[in-house]
C-alpha positions as CSV (number, residue, x, y, z in Angstrom):
1,M,46.7,101.3,202.3
2,R,49.7,100.0,204.1
3,L,48.8,96.4,203.1
4,R,48.5,97.5,199.5
5,E,52.0,99.1,199.6
6,E,53.4,95.9,201.1
7,A,51.7,93.8,198.4
8,D,53.0,96.2,195.6
9,G,56.5,96.0,197.1
10,Q,56.4,92.2,197.2
11,A,55.0,92.1,193.6
12,R,57.9,94.3,192.4
13,E,60.4,92.1,194.2
14,I,58.9,88.9,192.8
15,R,58.8,90.4,189.2
16,A,62.5,91.5,189.6
17,N,63.5,88.1,190.8
18,A,61.5,86.5,187.9
19,R,63.2,88.7,185.3
20,E,66.6,87.9,186.7
21,E,65.9,84.2,186.7
22,A,64.5,84.4,183.2
23,R,67.7,86.2,182.0
24,E,69.9,83.5,183.6
25,I,67.8,80.7,182.1
26,T,67.9,82.4,178.7
27,S,71.6,83.0,178.9
28,D,72.2,79.4,179.8
29,A,70.0,78.3,176.9
30,H,72.0,80.5,174.5
31,V,75.3,79.0,175.8
32,A,74.0,75.4,175.4
33,A,72.6,76.1,171.9
34,R,76.0,77.6,170.8
35,E,77.8,74.5,172.2
36,V,75.4,72.1,170.4
37,L,75.7,74.1,167.2
38,D,79.5,74.0,167.4
39,E,79.6,70.3,168.1
40,G,77.1,69.6,165.3
41,T,79.2,71.7,162.9
42,E,82.3,69.7,163.9
43,V,80.5,66.4,163.5
44,S,79.2,67.5,160.1
45,R,82.7,68.5,159.0
46,N,84.2,65.2,160.1
47,L,81.5,63.3,158.3
48,R,82.2,65.3,155.1
49,E,85.9,64.5,155.4
50,L,85.1,60.8,156.0
51,S,82.9,60.8,153.0
52,V,85.6,62.2,150.7
53,S,88.1,59.7,152.1
54,L,85.8,56.8,151.5
55,R,84.9,58.0,148.0
56,N,88.6,58.3,147.1
57,N,89.4,54.8,148.5
58,A,86.4,53.3,146.7
59,E,87.6,54.9,143.4
60,R,91.2,53.7,144.0
61,L,89.9,50.2,144.8
62,L,87.7,50.1,141.7
63,R,90.7,51.2,139.5
64,D,92.9,48.5,141.1
65,I,90.2,45.8,140.5
66,T,89.6,47.0,136.9
67,L,93.4,46.8,136.2
68,A,93.7,43.3,137.9
69,H,90.6,42.1,135.9
70,G,92.1,43.4,132.7
71,G,95.4,41.7,133.3
72,M,93.8,38.4,134.2
73,T,91.5,38.6,131.1
74,A,94.5,39.4,128.9
75,R,96.4,36.3,130.3
76,L,93.4,34.1,129.8
77,D,92.9,35.4,126.2
78,Q,96.6,34.8,125.5
79,V,96.5,31.2,126.8
80,S,93.3,30.6,124.9
81,A,94.9,32.0,121.7
82,D,98.1,30.0,122.2
83,A,96.0,26.8,122.6
84,R,94.0,27.4,119.4
85,E,97.2,28.2,117.4
86,E,99.2,25.1,118.4
87,P,98.7,22.3,115.9
88,A,98.0,18.7,116.8
89,R,101.2,16.7,117.3
90,P,101.8,12.9,117.1
91,R,102.0,10.9,120.2
92,A,104.5,8.2,120.8
93,D,102.0,5.6,119.6
94,G,101.3,7.5,116.4
95,E,98.0,9.0,117.3
96,L,97.4,12.8,117.0
97,C,96.9,14.8,120.1
98,G,96.1,18.4,121.0
99,P,98.3,21.0,122.6
100,R,100.7,20.0,125.3
101,E,99.3,20.0,128.8
102,D,102.1,22.4,130.1
103,G,100.6,25.2,127.9
104,R,103.5,25.3,125.4
């Protein structure tokens, strides 16, 4: 009987220790999970902000390129139109030649 009481006492002590250890492990796991969630949320927020910034810069760059392309195209069209409108002129030897090489 005494042996049984000692075994029951040891079993209770072992169970109590196991419960306490399980509580500590669970508590540590909850803390670690909260930290990971917080860090993940921050990384996600930073990536979202980076995405918005990159999109804005890409749109600005595309607008600038479109404006530059339009300006260059307009200048090329103007030079082409000027070249077509300028009549042939006589050279010093009497032959006709096309528009002046300096674009005027």
